[in-house]
C-alpha positions in Angstrom: -5.9 43.2 51.0 -4.9 42.7 46.9 -3.8 45.8 44.9 -7.2 46.3 43.3 -8.5 46.6 46.8 -5.9 49.2 47.7 -6.4 51.3 44.7 -10.2 51.2 44.9 -10.1 52.5 48.8 -7.4 55.0 48.3 -8.5 58.5 48.3 -7.0 62.1 48.5 -7.1 63.5 51.8 -6.6 66.9 52.5 -7.6 67.1 56.2 -5.1 65.2 58.8 -5.2 64.7 62.4 -2.3 67.0 63.3 -1.6 65.5 66.6 -1.6 61.7 65.4 1.8 61.2 64.1 2.5 57.8 62.3 5.5 55.9 63.0 8.6 57.3 60.8 9.3 53.5 60.0 6.0 53.1 58.2 6.8 56.1 56.0 10.3 54.4 55.3 8.6 51.3 54.3 6.6 53.2 51.7 9.8 54.7 50.4 11.3 51.6 50.1 8.5 50.3 48.0 8.9 53.3 45.8 12.3 52.6 45.2 11.5 49.5 43.6 9.8 51.1 40.5 10.9 50.7 37.1 12.7 53.8 35.5 14.4 54.7 32.0 18.1 53.2 31.9 17.6 51.9 35.5 18.5 55.7 36.5 16.2 55.8 39.6 15.8 59.7 39.2 13.5 60.0 42.2 14.6 61.8 45.4 12.6 61.8 48.5 12.9 64.6 51.1 10.9 64.3 54.3 9.9 67.4 56.3 8.8 67.0 59.8 9.9 70.4 61.2 7.0 72.9 62.1 8.7 76.0 61.2 9.8 74.6 57.8 6.3 73.1 57.0 4.9 76.8 57.8 7.4 78.3 55.2 6.7 75.7 52.9 3.1 76.6 53.1 3.6 80.3 52.7 5.5 80.0 49.5 2.9 77.7 48.3 -0.2 79.9 49.1 1.7 82.8 47.5 1.8 80.9 44.5 -1.8 79.5 44.7 -3.1 83.0 44.9 -1.9 84.0 41.5 -3.0 80.6 40.1 -6.4 80.9 41.3 -6.8 84.6 40.1 -6.3 83.4 36.6 -8.2 80.1 36.4 -10.7 79.6 33.5 -14.2 79.6 34.7 -15.0 75.9 34.3 -11.6 75.0 36.4 -12.8 77.3 39.1 -16.4 75.9 39.2 -15.1 72.5 39.7 -12.7 73.5 42.6 -15.4 75.9 44.4 -17.7 72.9 44.1 -15.2 70.9 46.1 -14.4 73.8 48.4 -11.0 74.1 47.4 -9.1 77.4 47.5 -5.6 78.8 47.7 -5.4 77.9 51.5 -3.3 74.8 51.8 -3.9 73.7 55.4 -2.7 70.4 54.9 0.6 71.6 54.4 0.9 72.5 58.0 -1.4 70.0 59.7 -0.3 66.7 58.1 2.8 65.4 60.4 4.9 64.7 57.4 5.7 66.4 54.1 7.3 64.0 51.7 8.8 66.2 48.7 9.3 64.2 45.7 12.0 65.3 43.0 13.3 63.9 40.0 16.7 64.2 38.5 16.5 66.0 35.2 19.7 64.8 34.3 18.2 61.0 33.6 16.1 59.8 30.7 12.3 59.6 31.3 12.8 61.2 34.7 9.2 62.7 34.7 7.6 59.5 33.6 10.1 57.3 36.0 9.4 59.4 39.2 5.8 59.4 38.7 5.9 55.6 38.7 7.7 55.7 41.9 5.0 57.9 43.2 2.3 55.4 42.2 4.1 52.6 44.1 4.6 55.1 47.1 0.6 55.9 47.3 -0.4 52.2 47.2 2.0 51.5 50.0 0.9 54.4 52.1 -2.6 52.9 51.8 -1.5 49.5 52.9 0.1 51.1 56.0 -3.3 52.8 56.4 -1.7 56.5 55.9 -3.6 59.1 54.2 -2.1 61.2 51.5 -2.4 63.6 48.8 -0.4 64.3 45.6 -0.1 68.3 45.6 1.8 70.0 42.7 2.5 73.4 43.8 2.3 76.0 41.2 5.6 77.3 42.3 8.0 74.6 42.7 11.4 76.3 41.8 10.7 78.7 44.8 10.4 75.8 46.9 13.3 74.1 45.8 15.2 77.1 46.4 14.1 77.6 49.8 15.3 74.2 50.7 18.7 74.6 48.8 17.8 71.8 46.3 20.4 71.5 43.4 19.1 72.9 40.2 19.1 69.6 38.3 16.5 68.3 40.7 13.0 69.2 39.9 10.1 69.0 42.5 7.4 66.8 41.2 4.9 67.1 44.1 4.5 67.4 47.8 2.7 64.6 49.6 1.3 65.4 52.9 1.3 62.1 55.0 -0.7 61.3 58.1 -4.0 60.1 59.4 -7.1 61.4 58.1 -9.2 63.6 60.2 -12.6 62.2 58.7 -13.7 59.7 56.0 -14.0 61.0 52.7 -15.8 59.4 49.6 -13.6 59.0 46.8 -14.2 60.9 43.4 -15.9 58.4 41.0 -14.0 56.5 38.6 -15.0 55.7 35.0 -15.8 52.0 33.9 -13.0 49.9 32.3 -15.0 49.8 29.1 -15.0 53.8 28.9 -11.1 53.8 29.2 -9.8 50.8 27.5 -9.9 49.4 24.1 -9.3 45.8 22.6 -7.9 45.4 19.2 -9.2 48.8 17.6 -9.6 52.2 19.2 -12.9 52.8 20.6 -13.9 49.3 20.5 -14.4 47.1 23.8 -15.4 43.5 23.4 -14.2 40.6 25.3 -14.7 37.5 23.8 
């Protein structure tokens, strides 16, 4: 399968089979792929933390859901409607259902640490799809609380939590725009291939 097919197939999954545990080797392979991403000054600011322990996942979920309750209480109506239509709520079952939680951190002492780390996350997501592993990029509203709970040094910033496992059921991918809507040639707003 080529990269475009992998990217087209990949969808964000929020429901996992809790008892179907993928090989850790598959996850490590995907992290090795992520390590090949480019980074500013080749600083490679990313750090990956795999959580498998049930109690630790429960604690992470509790911290996240506490933050989510506050986040959902202050949502603008347009955003709230979008989330409600998709049955999203402050409850984050995937944080305890997924066999693995992969926490991705960036080293804030590196230049372009955010951009570089998210490039690595992009590589990782395609590698997970290649391995037939389902995932979600979840960005909690209270990342500092999770870092403190896990005793992560202050210079590292939690970018996202990626639940990894096998999907409980197929999910239709959100629609994507056509290339002519998102890319221009020679001049802003113009898309003409000659």
